[in-house]
All heavy atoms as TSV, in Angstrom:
chain	resi	resn	atom	element	x	y	z
A	1	GLU	N	N	255.628	74.264	60.311
A	1	GLU	CA	C	254.472	75.161	60.346
A	1	GLU	C	C	253.538	74.703	61.495
A	1	GLU	O	O	253.413	73.556	61.809
A	1	GLU	CB	C	253.705	75.032	58.994
A	1	GLU	CG	C	252.621	76.001	58.864
A	1	GLU	CD	C	252.014	75.924	57.479
A	1	GLU	OE1	O	252.731	75.568	56.522
A	1	GLU	OE2	O	250.838	76.240	57.381
A	2	ARG	N	N	252.952	75.703	62.114
A	2	ARG	CA	C	252.057	75.400	63.239
A	2	ARG	C	C	250.646	75.890	62.920
A	2	ARG	O	O	250.452	76.864	62.220
A	2	ARG	CB	C	252.568	76.099	64.523
A	2	ARG	CG	C	253.939	75.570	64.930
A	2	ARG	CD	C	254.527	76.327	66.092
A	2	ARG	NE	N	253.892	76.085	67.337
A	2	ARG	CZ	C	254.218	75.069	68.147
A	2	ARG	NH1	N	255.072	74.171	67.774
A	2	ARG	NH2	N	253.614	74.914	69.307
A	3	CYS	N	N	249.688	75.197	63.505
A	3	CYS	CA	C	248.316	75.638	63.368
A	3	CYS	C	C	247.661	75.612	64.747
A	3	CYS	O	O	248.113	74.910	65.642
A	3	CYS	CB	C	247.513	74.769	62.389
A	3	CYS	SG	S	247.409	73.047	62.837
A	4	ALA	N	N	246.650	76.431	64.920
A	4	ALA	CA	C	246.012	76.492	66.224
A	4	ALA	C	C	244.718	75.642	66.240
A	4	ALA	O	O	244.033	75.545	65.250
A	4	ALA	CB	C	245.657	77.950	66.571
A	5	ARG	N	N	244.503	75.020	67.360
A	5	ARG	CA	C	243.263	74.281	67.588
A	5	ARG	C	C	242.660	74.761	68.879
A	5	ARG	O	O	243.380	75.128	69.805
A	5	ARG	CB	C	243.530	72.810	67.667
A	5	ARG	CG	C	244.115	72.276	66.398
A	5	ARG	CD	C	243.613	70.951	66.074
A	5	ARG	NE	N	244.222	70.550	64.788
A	5	ARG	CZ	C	244.420	69.336	64.447
A	5	ARG	NH1	N	244.089	68.354	65.258
A	5	ARG	NH2	N	244.948	69.040	63.269
A	6	ILE	N	N	241.338	74.708	68.919
A	6	ILE	CA	C	240.649	75.100	70.170
A	6	ILE	C	C	239.931	73.902	70.719
A	6	ILE	O	O	239.205	73.254	69.982
A	6	ILE	CB	C	239.693	76.267	69.924
A	6	ILE	CG1	C	240.446	77.478	69.401
A	6	ILE	CG2	C	238.860	76.610	71.163
A	6	ILE	CD1	C	239.553	78.631	68.989
A	7	ILE	N	N	240.181	73.664	71.982
A	7	ILE	CA	C	239.476	72.587	72.646
A	7	ILE	C	C	238.337	73.216	73.488
A	7	ILE	O	O	238.605	74.145	74.216
A	7	ILE	CB	C	240.405	71.777	73.549
A	7	ILE	CG1	C	241.448	71.091	72.681
A	7	ILE	CG2	C	239.627	70.793	74.402
A	7	ILE	CD1	C	242.481	70.315	73.413
A	8	VAL	N	N	237.131	72.759	73.328
A	8	VAL	CA	C	236.009	73.231	74.057
A	8	VAL	C	C	235.570	72.142	75.046
A	8	VAL	O	O	235.353	71.004	74.687
A	8	VAL	CB	C	234.825	73.563	73.160
A	8	VAL	CG1	C	233.607	74.022	73.958
A	8	VAL	CG2	C	235.195	74.625	72.131
A	9	ARG	N	N	235.509	72.554	76.342
A	9	ARG	CA	C	235.128	71.596	77.350
A	9	ARG	C	C	233.788	72.049	77.943
A	9	ARG	O	O	233.671	73.193	78.437
A	9	ARG	CB	C	236.174	71.563	78.477
A	9	ARG	CG	C	235.777	70.607	79.561
A	9	ARG	CD	C	236.826	70.553	80.621
A	9	ARG	NE	N	236.354	69.703	81.669
A	9	ARG	CZ	C	237.011	69.447	82.756
A	9	ARG	NH1	N	238.183	69.986	82.969
A	9	ARG	NH2	N	236.506	68.662	83.691
A	10	ILE	N	N	232.781	71.172	77.845
A	10	ILE	CA	C	231.459	71.471	78.412
A	10	ILE	C	C	231.577	71.277	79.946
A	10	ILE	O	O	231.900	70.203	80.400
A	10	ILE	CB	C	230.378	70.557	77.850
A	10	ILE	CG1	C	230.337	70.603	76.315
A	10	ILE	CG2	C	229.026	70.848	78.460
A	10	ILE	CD1	C	229.988	71.959	75.756
A	11	GLU	N	N	231.308	72.347	80.666
A	11	GLU	CA	C	231.411	72.334	82.125
A	11	GLU	C	C	230.072	71.909	82.752
A	11	GLU	O	O	230.058	71.232	83.780
A	11	GLU	CB	C	231.845	73.681	82.632
A	11	GLU	CG	C	233.142	74.216	82.085
A	11	GLU	CD	C	234.339	73.500	82.573
A	11	GLU	OE1	O	234.288	72.781	83.581
A	11	GLU	OE2	O	235.430	73.656	81.963
A	12	ALA	N	N	228.964	72.405	82.208
A	12	ALA	CA	C	227.642	72.112	82.781
A	12	ALA	C	C	226.581	72.325	81.715
A	12	ALA	O	O	226.754	73.136	80.797
A	12	ALA	CB	C	227.413	72.992	83.985
A	13	VAL	N	N	225.478	71.632	81.880
A	13	VAL	CA	C	224.307	71.839	81.051
A	13	VAL	C	C	223.116	72.012	82.018
A	13	VAL	O	O	222.923	71.206	82.912
A	13	VAL	CB	C	223.990	70.643	80.128
A	13	VAL	CG1	C	222.770	70.891	79.273
A	13	VAL	CG2	C	225.221	70.385	79.231
A	14	ARG	N	N	222.360	73.104	81.810
A	14	ARG	CA	C	221.242	73.395	82.666
A	14	ARG	C	C	220.000	73.514	81.831
A	14	ARG	O	O	219.936	74.320	80.885
A	14	ARG	CB	C	221.474	74.680	83.443
A	14	ARG	CG	C	220.441	75.012	84.451
A	14	ARG	CD	C	220.886	76.210	85.338
A	14	ARG	NE	N	221.099	77.391	84.524
A	14	ARG	CZ	C	220.244	78.455	84.522
A	14	ARG	NH1	N	219.130	78.423	85.237
A	14	ARG	NH2	N	220.536	79.521	83.784
A	15	LEU	N	N	218.970	72.697	82.078
A	15	LEU	CA	C	217.691	72.765	81.386
A	15	LEU	C	C	216.745	73.590	82.221
A	15	LEU	O	O	216.622	73.402	83.437
A	15	LEU	CB	C	217.140	71.386	81.184
A	15	LEU	CG	C	217.956	70.433	80.295
A	15	LEU	CD1	C	217.345	69.024	80.306
A	15	LEU	CD2	C	218.063	70.961	78.873
A	16	HIS	N	N	216.087	74.527	81.564
A	16	HIS	CA	C	215.109	75.374	82.265
A	16	HIS	C	C	214.170	76.018	81.310
A	16	HIS	O	O	214.373	76.046	80.097
A	16	HIS	CB	C	215.852	76.441	83.094
A	16	HIS	CG	C	216.667	77.430	82.257
A	16	HIS	ND1	N	216.151	78.604	81.805
A	16	HIS	CD2	C	217.924	77.354	81.769
A	16	HIS	CE1	C	217.063	79.256	81.098
A	16	HIS	NE2	N	218.159	78.481	81.068
A	17	ARG	N	N	213.078	76.514	81.819
A	17	ARG	CA	C	212.109	77.286	81.025
A	17	ARG	C	C	212.679	78.704	80.840
A	17	ARG	O	O	213.311	79.258	81.741
A	17	ARG	CB	C	210.750	77.391	81.745
A	17	ARG	CG	C	210.014	76.081	81.846
A	17	ARG	CD	C	209.389	75.751	80.543
A	17	ARG	NE	N	208.439	74.666	80.744
A	17	ARG	CZ	C	207.575	74.303	79.831
A	17	ARG	NH1	N	207.539	74.942	78.671
A	17	ARG	NH2	N	206.760	73.312	80.040
A	18	ILE	N	N	212.429	79.263	79.672
A	18	ILE	CA	C	213.047	80.536	79.384
A	18	ILE	C	C	212.585	81.654	80.315
A	18	ILE	O	O	213.329	82.582	80.584
A	18	ILE	CB	C	212.868	80.896	77.880
A	18	ILE	CG1	C	213.890	81.934	77.491
A	18	ILE	CG2	C	211.466	81.356	77.625
A	18	ILE	CD1	C	214.449	81.781	76.159
A	19	HIS	N	N	211.359	81.540	80.847
A	19	HIS	CA	C	210.864	82.591	81.727
A	19	HIS	C	C	211.609	82.640	83.077
A	19	HIS	O	O	211.440	83.564	83.858
A	19	HIS	CB	C	209.374	82.441	81.983
A	19	HIS	CG	C	208.556	82.849	80.798
A	19	HIS	ND1	N	207.186	82.842	80.824
A	19	HIS	CD2	C	208.889	83.237	79.521
A	19	HIS	CE1	C	206.724	83.231	79.656
A	19	HIS	NE2	N	207.720	83.469	78.861
A	20	THR	N	N	212.420	81.650	83.388
A	20	THR	CA	C	213.171	81.629	84.638
A	20	THR	C	C	214.465	82.434	84.485
A	20	THR	O	O	215.193	82.558	85.503
A	20	THR	CB	C	213.519	80.227	85.132
A	20	THR	OG1	O	214.340	79.577	84.185
A	20	THR	CG2	C	212.211	79.411	85.326
A	21	MET	N	N	214.787	82.922	83.300
A	21	MET	CA	C	216.021	83.695	83.115
A	21	MET	C	C	216.004	84.980	83.922
A	21	MET	O	O	214.958	85.566	84.135
A	21	MET	CB	C	216.220	84.025	81.652
A	21	MET	CG	C	216.676	82.878	80.794
A	21	MET	SD	S	217.136	83.383	79.124
A	21	MET	CE	C	218.612	84.360	79.452
A	22	THR	N	N	217.177	85.399	84.359
A	22	THR	CA	C	217.365	86.641	85.073
A	22	THR	C	C	218.099	87.642	84.224
A	22	THR	O	O	218.642	87.290	83.146
A	22	THR	CB	C	218.158	86.354	86.359
A	22	THR	OG1	O	219.481	85.924	85.978
A	22	THR	CG2	C	217.509	85.318	87.241
A	23	ASP	N	N	218.218	88.850	84.691
A	23	ASP	CA	C	219.030	89.872	83.984
A	23	ASP	C	C	220.463	89.420	83.895
A	23	ASP	O	O	221.113	89.611	82.873
A	23	ASP	CB	C	218.964	91.222	84.691
A	23	ASP	CG	C	217.815	92.085	84.229
A	23	ASP	OD1	O	217.495	92.085	83.049
A	23	ASP	OD2	O	217.211	92.780	85.068
A	24	GLN	N	N	220.962	88.760	84.944
A	24	GLN	CA	C	222.350	88.245	84.924
A	24	GLN	C	C	222.501	87.185	83.843
A	24	GLN	O	O	223.489	87.196	83.098
A	24	GLN	CB	C	222.714	87.673	86.278
A	24	GLN	CG	C	224.151	87.196	86.349
A	24	GLN	CD	C	224.514	86.635	87.741
A	24	GLN	OE1	O	223.726	86.714	88.678
A	24	GLN	NE2	N	225.673	86.111	87.862
A	25	ASP	N	N	221.548	86.304	83.683
A	25	ASP	CA	C	221.592	85.301	82.631
A	25	ASP	C	C	221.584	85.976	81.238
A	25	ASP	O	O	222.342	85.585	80.343
A	25	ASP	CB	C	220.373	84.355	82.709
A	25	ASP	CG	C	220.376	83.507	83.941
A	25	ASP	OD1	O	221.450	83.189	84.482
A	25	ASP	OD2	O	219.270	83.153	84.390
A	26	ALA	N	N	220.734	86.991	81.108
A	26	ALA	CA	C	220.678	87.704	79.803
A	26	ALA	C	C	221.995	88.381	79.492
A	26	ALA	O	O	222.453	88.332	78.319
A	26	ALA	CB	C	219.552	88.707	79.861
A	27	ARG	N	N	222.619	88.999	80.478
A	27	ARG	CA	C	223.924	89.612	80.255
A	27	ARG	C	C	224.963	88.585	79.878
A	27	ARG	O	O	225.832	88.845	79.014
A	27	ARG	CB	C	224.341	90.413	81.476
A	27	ARG	CG	C	223.574	91.732	81.616
A	27	ARG	CD	C	224.178	92.660	82.647
A	27	ARG	NE	N	224.138	92.075	83.961
A	27	ARG	CZ	C	223.091	92.133	84.819
A	27	ARG	NH1	N	222.008	92.719	84.445
A	27	ARG	NH2	N	223.184	91.553	86.015
A	28	ALA	N	N	224.920	87.401	80.456
A	28	ALA	CA	C	225.845	86.328	80.101
A	28	ALA	C	C	225.667	85.904	78.663
A	28	ALA	O	O	226.602	85.402	78.028
A	28	ALA	CB	C	225.675	85.134	81.052
A	29	GLU	N	N	224.462	86.080	78.132
A	29	GLU	CA	C	224.188	85.731	76.756
A	29	GLU	C	C	224.484	86.878	75.788
A	29	GLU	O	O	224.313	86.760	74.577
A	29	GLU	CB	C	222.703	85.367	76.602
A	29	GLU	CG	C	222.336	84.092	77.310
A	29	GLU	CD	C	222.961	82.853	76.651
A	29	GLU	OE1	O	223.281	82.868	75.469
A	29	GLU	OE2	O	223.176	81.884	77.395
A	30	GLY	N	N	224.963	88.023	76.324
A	30	GLY	CA	C	225.390	89.105	75.483
A	30	GLY	C	C	224.384	90.249	75.366
A	30	GLY	O	O	224.609	91.207	74.593
A	31	ALA	N	N	223.265	90.172	76.053
A	31	ALA	CA	C	222.271	91.237	75.980
A	31	ALA	C	C	222.502	92.210	77.168
A	31	ALA	O	O	223.088	91.851	78.172
A	31	ALA	CB	C	220.852	90.667	76.100
A	32	ALA	N	N	221.989	93.425	77.030
A	32	ALA	CA	C	222.136	94.437	78.060
A	32	ALA	C	C	221.142	94.214	79.202
A	32	ALA	O	O	221.408	94.636	80.345
A	32	ALA	CB	C	221.948	95.813	77.490
A	33	SER	N	N	220.052	93.573	78.901
A	33	SER	CA	C	218.995	93.340	79.898
A	33	SER	C	C	218.162	92.157	79.509
A	33	SER	O	O	218.206	91.672	78.346
A	33	SER	CB	C	218.099	94.564	80.052
A	33	SER	OG	O	217.369	94.740	78.836
A	34	LEU	N	N	217.295	91.694	80.401
A	34	LEU	CA	C	216.371	90.617	80.108
A	34	LEU	C	C	215.425	91.045	79.004
A	34	LEU	O	O	215.059	90.242	78.127
A	34	LEU	CB	C	215.641	90.160	81.365
A	34	LEU	CG	C	214.780	88.954	81.224
A	34	LEU	CD1	C	215.553	87.743	80.725
A	34	LEU	CD2	C	214.069	88.635	82.555
A	35	GLU	N	N	214.973	92.292	79.071
A	35	GLU	CA	C	214.035	92.771	78.023
A	35	GLU	C	C	214.675	92.748	76.655
A	35	GLU	O	O	214.051	92.340	75.668
A	35	GLU	CB	C	213.580	94.216	78.388
A	35	GLU	CG	C	212.608	94.795	77.405
A	35	GLU	CD	C	211.292	94.089	77.258
A	35	GLU	OE1	O	210.860	93.365	78.192
A	35	GLU	OE2	O	210.678	94.167	76.205
A	36	GLU	N	N	215.923	93.175	76.576
A	36	GLU	CA	C	216.622	93.100	75.281
A	36	GLU	C	C	216.802	91.671	74.807
A	36	GLU	O	O	216.599	91.363	73.609
A	36	GLU	CB	C	217.969	93.761	75.371
A	36	GLU	CG	C	218.753	93.731	74.057
A	36	GLU	CD	C	220.166	94.335	74.180
A	36	GLU	OE1	O	220.290	95.389	74.772
A	36	GLU	OE2	O	221.079	93.658	73.649
A	37	PHE	N	N	217.085	90.761	75.682
A	37	PHE	CA	C	217.219	89.349	75.351
A	37	PHE	C	C	215.896	88.814	74.815
A	37	PHE	O	O	215.851	88.113	73.816
A	37	PHE	CB	C	217.682	88.536	76.537
A	37	PHE	CG	C	217.880	87.088	76.219
A	37	PHE	CD1	C	219.045	86.622	75.644
A	37	PHE	CD2	C	216.849	86.138	76.406
A	37	PHE	CE1	C	219.211	85.297	75.299
A	37	PHE	CE2	C	217.008	84.811	76.086
A	37	PHE	CZ	C	218.167	84.381	75.512
A	38	ARG	N	N	214.792	89.149	75.508
A	38	ARG	CA	C	213.493	88.708	75.074
A	38	ARG	C	C	213.162	89.180	73.678
A	38	ARG	O	O	212.673	88.435	72.795
A	38	ARG	CB	C	212.378	89.203	76.045
A	38	ARG	CG	C	211.021	88.645	75.717
A	38	ARG	CD	C	209.934	89.356	76.478
A	38	ARG	NE	N	209.747	90.735	76.059
A	38	ARG	CZ	C	209.151	91.131	74.938
A	38	ARG	NH1	N	208.735	90.246	74.047
A	38	ARG	NH2	N	209.070	92.392	74.615
A	39	GLU	N	N	213.486	90.450	73.367
A	39	GLU	CA	C	213.223	90.993	72.023
A	39	GLU	C	C	214.058	90.283	71.012
A	39	GLU	O	O	213.570	89.957	69.899
A	39	GLU	CB	C	213.533	92.478	72.027
A	39	GLU	CG	C	212.477	93.305	72.808
A	39	GLU	CD	C	212.887	94.767	72.985
A	39	GLU	OE1	O	213.897	95.183	72.386
A	39	GLU	OE2	O	212.153	95.465	73.738
A	40	ARG	N	N	215.325	90.027	71.292
A	40	ARG	CA	C	216.191	89.280	70.383
A	40	ARG	C	C	215.644	87.854	70.132
A	40	ARG	O	O	215.637	87.357	69.021
A	40	ARG	CB	C	217.603	89.193	70.875
A	40	ARG	CG	C	218.377	90.447	70.790
A	40	ARG	CD	C	219.799	90.223	71.221
A	40	ARG	NE	N	220.522	91.444	71.342
A	40	ARG	CZ	C	221.789	91.490	71.775
A	40	ARG	NH1	N	222.380	90.372	72.175
A	40	ARG	NH2	N	222.401	92.640	71.871
A	41	TRP	N	N	215.189	87.216	71.254
A	41	TRP	CA	C	214.699	85.854	71.153
A	41	TRP	C	C	213.507	85.817	70.180
A	41	TRP	O	O	213.454	84.944	69.313
A	41	TRP	CB	C	214.268	85.369	72.543
A	41	TRP	CG	C	213.761	83.967	72.529
A	41	TRP	CD1	C	212.461	83.569	72.265
A	41	TRP	CD2	C	214.525	82.775	72.679
A	41	TRP	NE1	N	212.372	82.201	72.282
A	41	TRP	CE2	C	213.628	81.670	72.560
A	41	TRP	CE3	C	215.869	82.539	72.968
A	41	TRP	CZ2	C	214.029	80.374	72.651
A	41	TRP	CZ3	C	216.291	81.188	73.057
A	41	TRP	CH2	C	215.388	80.162	72.922
A	42	ASP	N	N	212.552	86.723	70.343
A	42	ASP	CA	C	211.404	86.725	69.491
A	42	ASP	C	C	211.704	87.100	68.029
A	42	ASP	O	O	210.994	86.699	67.125
A	42	ASP	CB	C	210.328	87.659	70.033
A	42	ASP	CG	C	209.481	86.977	71.127
A	42	ASP	OD1	O	209.495	85.762	71.216
A	42	ASP	OD2	O	208.806	87.726	71.846
A	43	THR	N	N	212.803	87.813	67.825
A	43	THR	CA	C	213.238	88.092	66.440
A	43	THR	C	C	213.731	86.841	65.767
A	43	THR	O	O	213.501	86.634	64.560
A	43	THR	CB	C	214.382	89.164	66.459
A	43	THR	OG1	O	213.900	90.359	67.020
A	43	THR	CG2	C	214.879	89.436	65.076
A	44	LEU	N	N	214.353	85.935	66.545
A	44	LEU	CA	C	214.922	84.684	65.995
A	44	LEU	C	C	213.997	83.499	65.997
A	44	LEU	O	O	214.140	82.603	65.190
A	44	LEU	CB	C	216.191	84.326	66.772
A	44	LEU	CG	C	217.328	85.368	66.721
A	44	LEU	CD1	C	218.405	84.987	67.718
A	44	LEU	CD2	C	217.861	85.385	65.293
A	45	HIS	N	N	213.031	83.480	66.952
A	45	HIS	CA	C	212.200	82.299	67.165
A	45	HIS	C	C	210.704	82.597	67.023
A	45	HIS	O	O	210.247	83.557	67.606
A	45	HIS	CB	C	212.449	81.676	68.528
A	45	HIS	CG	C	213.906	81.360	68.756
A	45	HIS	ND1	N	214.493	80.258	68.253
A	45	HIS	CD2	C	214.849	82.039	69.453
A	45	HIS	CE1	C	215.781	80.246	68.628
A	45	HIS	NE2	N	216.025	81.309	69.333
A	46	GLU	N	N	210.028	81.788	66.273
A	46	GLU	CA	C	208.579	81.914	66.130
A	46	GLU	C	C	207.912	80.817	66.925
A	46	GLU	O	O	208.568	79.913	67.413
A	46	GLU	CB	C	208.203	81.865	64.636
A	46	GLU	CG	C	208.780	83.005	63.838
A	46	GLU	CD	C	208.423	82.872	62.371
A	46	GLU	OE1	O	207.765	81.910	61.952
A	46	GLU	OE2	O	208.804	83.762	61.627
A	47	ARG	N	N	206.601	80.869	67.001
A	47	ARG	CA	C	205.864	79.787	67.648
A	47	ARG	C	C	206.239	78.477	67.002
A	47	ARG	O	O	206.421	78.474	65.791
A	47	ARG	CB	C	204.358	80.030	67.552
A	47	ARG	CG	C	203.912	81.117	68.480
A	47	ARG	CD	C	202.471	80.896	68.883
A	47	ARG	NE	N	202.048	81.847	69.910
A	47	ARG	CZ	C	202.173	81.627	71.181
A	47	ARG	NH1	N	202.672	80.501	71.609
A	47	ARG	NH2	N	201.807	82.525	72.076
A	48	PRO	N	N	206.410	77.408	67.655
A	48	PRO	CA	C	206.051	77.193	69.067
A	48	PRO	C	C	207.186	77.558	70.048
A	48	PRO	O	O	207.127	77.178	71.182
A	48	PRO	CB	C	205.724	75.716	69.135
A	48	PRO	CG	C	206.676	75.125	68.111
A	48	PRO	CD	C	206.791	76.163	67.047
A	49	PHE	N	N	208.205	78.273	69.569
A	49	PHE	CA	C	209.355	78.589	70.443
A	49	PHE	C	C	209.466	80.033	70.822
A	49	PHE	O	O	210.505	80.491	71.260
A	49	PHE	CB	C	210.645	78.086	69.767
A	49	PHE	CG	C	210.629	76.644	69.420
A	49	PHE	CD1	C	210.533	76.226	68.123
A	49	PHE	CD2	C	210.629	75.714	70.418
A	49	PHE	CE1	C	210.476	74.871	67.804
A	49	PHE	CE2	C	210.616	74.329	70.151
A	49	PHE	CZ	C	210.483	73.934	68.838
A	50	SER	N	N	208.395	80.841	70.655
A	50	SER	CA	C	208.451	82.241	70.997
A	50	SER	C	C	208.566	82.398	72.536
A	50	SER	O	O	208.359	81.474	73.302
A	50	SER	CB	C	207.158	82.970	70.526
A	50	SER	OG	O	206.048	82.446	71.217
A	51	TRP	N	N	208.933	83.629	72.927
A	51	TRP	CA	C	209.102	83.881	74.356
A	51	TRP	C	C	207.811	83.582	75.114
A	51	TRP	O	O	207.831	82.970	76.179
A	51	TRP	CB	C	209.515	85.351	74.544
A	51	TRP	CG	C	209.755	85.680	75.999
A	51	TRP	CD1	C	208.816	86.191	76.898
A	51	TRP	CD2	C	210.942	85.542	76.710
A	51	TRP	NE1	N	209.370	86.331	78.108
A	51	TRP	CE2	C	210.727	85.961	78.031
A	51	TRP	CE3	C	212.255	85.114	76.369
A	51	TRP	CZ2	C	211.698	85.987	79.017
A	51	TRP	CZ3	C	213.220	85.144	77.332
A	51	TRP	CH2	C	212.922	85.533	78.648
A	52	ASP	N	N	206.710	83.983	74.548
A	52	ASP	CA	C	205.397	83.796	75.256
A	52	ASP	C	C	205.075	82.323	75.486
A	52	ASP	O	O	204.332	82.005	76.415
A	52	ASP	CB	C	204.293	84.486	74.516
A	52	ASP	CG	C	204.377	86.002	74.602
A	52	ASP	OD1	O	205.019	86.497	75.561
A	52	ASP	OD2	O	203.791	86.671	73.749
A	53	SER	N	N	205.564	81.429	74.637
A	53	SER	CA	C	205.300	80.018	74.796
A	53	SER	C	C	206.148	79.380	75.901
A	53	SER	O	O	205.923	78.201	76.252
A	53	SER	CB	C	205.507	79.266	73.449
A	53	SER	OG	O	206.825	79.249	73.103
A	54	ASN	N	N	207.145	80.139	76.417
A	54	ASN	CA	C	207.973	79.665	77.541
A	54	ASN	C	C	208.604	78.323	77.271
A	54	ASN	O	O	208.462	77.367	78.082
A	54	ASN	CB	C	207.171	79.665	78.837
A	54	ASN	CG	C	208.056	79.573	80.061
A	54	ASN	OD1	O	209.222	79.943	80.023
A	54	ASN	ND2	N	207.507	79.090	81.148
A	55	PRO	N	N	209.387	78.192	76.188
A	55	PRO	CA	C	209.954	76.896	75.849
A	55	PRO	C	C	211.064	76.463	76.790
A	55	PRO	O	O	211.654	77.268	77.523
A	55	PRO	CB	C	210.531	77.102	74.429
A	55	PRO	CG	C	210.914	78.566	74.454
A	55	PRO	CD	C	209.822	79.229	75.247
A	56	TRP	N	N	211.288	75.171	76.813
A	56	TRP	CA	C	212.503	74.624	77.521
A	56	TRP	C	C	213.687	74.954	76.697
A	56	TRP	O	O	213.676	74.883	75.475
A	56	TRP	CB	C	212.366	73.087	77.660
A	56	TRP	CG	C	211.385	72.677	78.688
A	56	TRP	CD1	C	210.064	72.326	78.483
A	56	TRP	CD2	C	211.632	72.550	80.092
A	56	TRP	NE1	N	209.498	71.975	79.674
A	56	TRP	CE2	C	210.436	72.105	80.695
A	56	TRP	CE3	C	212.743	72.748	80.906
A	56	TRP	CZ2	C	210.317	71.869	82.043
A	56	TRP	CZ3	C	212.617	72.539	82.258
A	56	TRP	CH2	C	211.425	72.105	82.809
A	57	VAL	N	N	214.763	75.353	77.387
A	57	VAL	CA	C	216.019	75.654	76.717
A	57	VAL	C	C	217.166	75.008	77.482
A	57	VAL	O	O	217.013	74.651	78.652
A	57	VAL	CB	C	216.281	77.216	76.655
A	57	VAL	CG1	C	215.281	77.874	75.716
A	57	VAL	CG2	C	216.283	77.829	77.997
A	58	ALA	N	N	218.269	74.800	76.838
A	58	ALA	CA	C	219.461	74.242	77.464
A	58	ALA	C	C	220.522	75.337	77.460
A	58	ALA	O	O	220.821	75.969	76.452
A	58	ALA	CB	C	219.972	73.059	76.661
A	59	ALA	N	N	221.075	75.573	78.672
A	59	ALA	CA	C	222.135	76.554	78.844
A	59	ALA	C	C	223.469	75.807	79.054
A	59	ALA	O	O	223.545	75.039	80.048
A	59	ALA	CB	C	221.829	77.470	80.006
A	60	TYR	N	N	224.401	75.999	78.194
A	60	TYR	CA	C	225.688	75.298	78.309
A	60	TYR	C	C	226.712	76.248	78.869
A	60	TYR	O	O	226.849	77.400	78.433
A	60	TYR	CB	C	226.158	74.884	76.935
A	60	TYR	CG	C	225.365	73.751	76.322
A	60	TYR	CD1	C	224.187	74.022	75.635
A	60	TYR	CD2	C	225.769	72.434	76.436
A	60	TYR	CE1	C	223.437	72.984	75.086
A	60	TYR	CE2	C	225.047	71.397	75.850
A	60	TYR	CZ	C	223.868	71.706	75.209
A	60	TYR	OH	O	223.122	70.698	74.668
A	61	SER	N	N	227.475	75.803	79.866
A	61	SER	CA	C	228.642	76.510	80.391
A	61	SER	C	C	229.843	75.769	79.858
A	61	SER	O	O	229.897	74.537	79.904
A	61	SER	CB	C	228.662	76.511	81.917
A	61	SER	OG	O	227.531	77.123	82.416
A	62	PHE	N	N	230.820	76.498	79.339
A	62	PHE	CA	C	231.957	75.845	78.745
A	62	PHE	C	C	233.238	76.672	78.945
A	62	PHE	O	O	233.161	77.857	79.268
A	62	PHE	CB	C	231.725	75.564	77.265
A	62	PHE	CG	C	231.528	76.806	76.425
A	62	PHE	CD1	C	232.598	77.449	75.840
A	62	PHE	CD2	C	230.268	77.367	76.269
A	62	PHE	CE1	C	232.406	78.587	75.081
A	62	PHE	CE2	C	230.055	78.484	75.529
A	62	PHE	CZ	C	231.158	79.120	74.916
A	63	SER	N	N	234.357	75.995	78.765
A	63	SER	CA	C	235.636	76.715	78.766
A	63	SER	C	C	236.372	76.314	77.502
A	63	SER	O	O	236.074	75.285	76.866
A	63	SER	CB	C	236.490	76.288	79.982
A	63	SER	OG	O	236.681	74.905	80.012
A	64	THR	N	N	237.292	77.165	77.077
A	64	THR	CA	C	238.053	76.882	75.869
A	64	THR	C	C	239.549	76.915	76.195
A	64	THR	O	O	239.973	77.581	77.131
A	64	THR	CB	C	237.776	77.903	74.762
A	64	THR	OG1	O	238.140	79.220	75.222
A	64	THR	CG2	C	236.352	77.857	74.319
A	65	ARG	N	N	240.267	76.154	75.401
A	65	ARG	CA	C	241.711	76.176	75.539
A	65	ARG	C	C	242.293	76.098	74.122
A	65	ARG	O	O	241.894	75.267	73.313
A	65	ARG	CB	C	242.169	74.943	76.359
A	65	ARG	CG	C	243.683	74.988	76.679
A	65	ARG	CD	C	244.027	73.898	77.672
A	65	ARG	NE	N	243.666	72.601	77.198
A	65	ARG	CZ	C	244.511	71.603	77.074
A	65	ARG	NH1	N	245.778	71.723	77.462
A	65	ARG	NH2	N	244.161	70.453	76.610
A	66	ARG	N	N	243.209	76.994	73.840
A	66	ARG	CA	C	243.851	77.010	72.553
A	66	ARG	C	C	245.183	76.267	72.654
A	66	ARG	O	O	245.954	76.502	73.577
A	66	ARG	CB	C	244.097	78.460	72.124
A	66	ARG	CG	C	244.597	78.603	70.696
A	66	ARG	CD	C	244.719	80.054	70.340
A	66	ARG	NE	N	243.432	80.666	70.369
A	66	ARG	CZ	C	242.790	81.110	69.317
A	66	ARG	NH1	N	243.341	81.008	68.136
A	66	ARG	NH2	N	241.619	81.667	69.419
A	67	ILE	N	N	245.443	75.389	71.690
A	67	ILE	CA	C	246.715	74.698	71.663
A	67	ILE	C	C	247.327	74.815	70.292
A	67	ILE	O	O	246.626	74.956	69.283
A	67	ILE	CB	C	246.542	73.153	72.000
A	67	ILE	CG1	C	245.574	72.474	71.036
A	67	ILE	CG2	C	246.046	72.985	73.415
A	67	ILE	CD1	C	245.552	70.975	71.215
A	68	ALA	N	N	248.607	74.839	70.260
A	68	ALA	CA	C	249.343	74.900	68.984
A	68	ALA	C	C	249.736	73.510	68.611
A	68	ALA	O	O	250.256	72.728	69.435
A	68	ALA	CB	C	250.540	75.809	69.122
A	69	VAL	N	N	249.515	73.160	67.358
A	69	VAL	CA	C	249.841	71.832	66.861
A	69	VAL	C	C	250.816	71.983	65.704
A	69	VAL	O	O	250.592	72.775	64.788
A	69	VAL	CB	C	248.559	71.092	66.398
A	69	VAL	CG1	C	248.876	69.748	65.832
A	69	VAL	CG2	C	247.556	71.011	67.517
A	70	SER	N	N	251.879	71.216	65.744
A	70	SER	CA	C	252.829	71.238	64.650
A	70	SER	C	C	252.306	70.297	63.533
A	70	SER	O	O	251.902	69.202	63.813
A	70	SER	CB	C	254.208	70.760	65.082
A	70	SER	OG	O	254.744	71.656	66.039
A	71	ARG	N	N	252.403	70.776	62.334
A	71	ARG	CA	C	252.020	69.931	61.205
A	71	ARG	C	C	253.231	69.159	60.752
A	71	ARG	O	O	254.331	69.631	60.760
A	71	ARG	CB	C	251.546	70.780	60.041
A	71	ARG	CG	C	250.206	71.368	60.271
A	71	ARG	CD	C	249.660	71.746	58.922
A	71	ARG	NE	N	248.856	72.974	59.010
A	71	ARG	CZ	C	248.300	73.535	57.984
A	71	ARG	NH1	N	248.492	73.027	56.787
A	71	ARG	NH2	N	247.576	74.614	58.118
A	72	PRO	N	N	252.982	67.897	60.374
A	72	PRO	CA	C	254.118	67.104	59.869
A	72	PRO	C	C	254.662	67.603	58.566
A	72	PRO	O	O	254.104	68.310	57.820
A	72	PRO	CB	C	253.504	65.718	59.688
A	72	PRO	CG	C	252.041	65.861	59.803
A	72	PRO	CD	C	251.767	67.200	60.350
């Protein structure tokens, strides 16, 4: 019998203030625009982490690799 495992490799970590995000960054996060991302952010986060407070955030870039493992 085989099972799948996923290996996640962190490629980069970037620390920045949320107001430095661009439309391209927002699309990479799954939003259609920066405005949509901002609205989603405020739905999930309250003060002291609201959009208006411009919190520090960490953006992780990663890759994944699926491997098949045989069970004994």
